[in-house]
C-alpha positions as CSV (number, residue, x, y, z in Angstrom):
1,M,-11.9,73.6,39.0
2,A,-14.3,70.6,37.5
3,K,-14.3,70.3,33.7
4,K,-17.9,70.8,32.4
5,Q,-19.1,67.5,30.9
6,A,-21.7,67.5,28.0
7,F,-24.2,64.6,28.0
8,G,-26.5,63.0,25.4
9,E,-27.1,64.6,22.2
10,E,-24.7,67.3,22.7
11,A,-21.5,64.9,23.5
12,Q,-22.6,62.4,20.5
13,A,-22.6,65.5,18.1
14,L,-19.1,66.8,19.4
15,K,-17.9,63.4,18.9
16,Q,-19.1,62.6,15.3
17,S,-17.6,66.1,14.5
18,Q,-14.1,65.2,15.3
19,R,-11.9,63.9,12.5
20,K,-10.2,60.3,12.8
21,M,-7.0,60.4,11.3
22,A,-4.5,57.7,10.4
23,K,-1.0,57.5,9.6
24,V,-0.1,55.5,6.7
25,V,3.7,54.3,5.8
26,I,3.8,52.8,2.4
27,S,7.3,51.4,1.5
28,T,8.9,51.3,-1.6
29,I,12.2,49.7,-3.0
30,N,14.4,51.7,-5.3
31,D,16.6,50.3,-8.5
32,R,19.5,49.8,-6.0
33,G,17.6,47.4,-3.8
34,K,17.2,50.0,-0.7
35,Y,13.6,50.5,0.7
36,A,12.1,54.2,1.0
37,Y,9.3,54.8,3.3
38,R,6.7,57.4,2.7
39,E,4.4,58.8,5.5
40,T,1.1,60.1,5.0
41,M,-1.8,61.3,7.2
42,M,-5.4,61.0,5.9
43,D,-8.8,60.4,7.1
44,Q,-9.3,56.8,8.9
45,D,-11.9,55.9,6.2
46,D,-9.9,56.2,3.1
47,V,-6.9,53.7,4.5
48,K,-8.1,50.7,2.7
49,D,-8.5,52.7,-0.8
50,F,-5.3,54.6,-0.7
51,I,-3.0,51.3,0.6
52,Q,-5.0,49.2,-2.6
53,K,-3.7,52.2,-4.9
54,N,-0.1,52.3,-4.0
55,K,0.4,48.2,-3.5
56,G,2.7,47.0,-5.8
């Protein structure tokens, strides 16, 4: 069985509606000098802001 494909505006609308997610890993160092890692899933558009807020 062949899968039905959508073309034109219909396909563009489906593609636009899908959320693009990104996995972001932030590393932190604790008092004893050990590294801890925190993973977060978020929208791809929000990654730069998240990294800027958590630097440091």
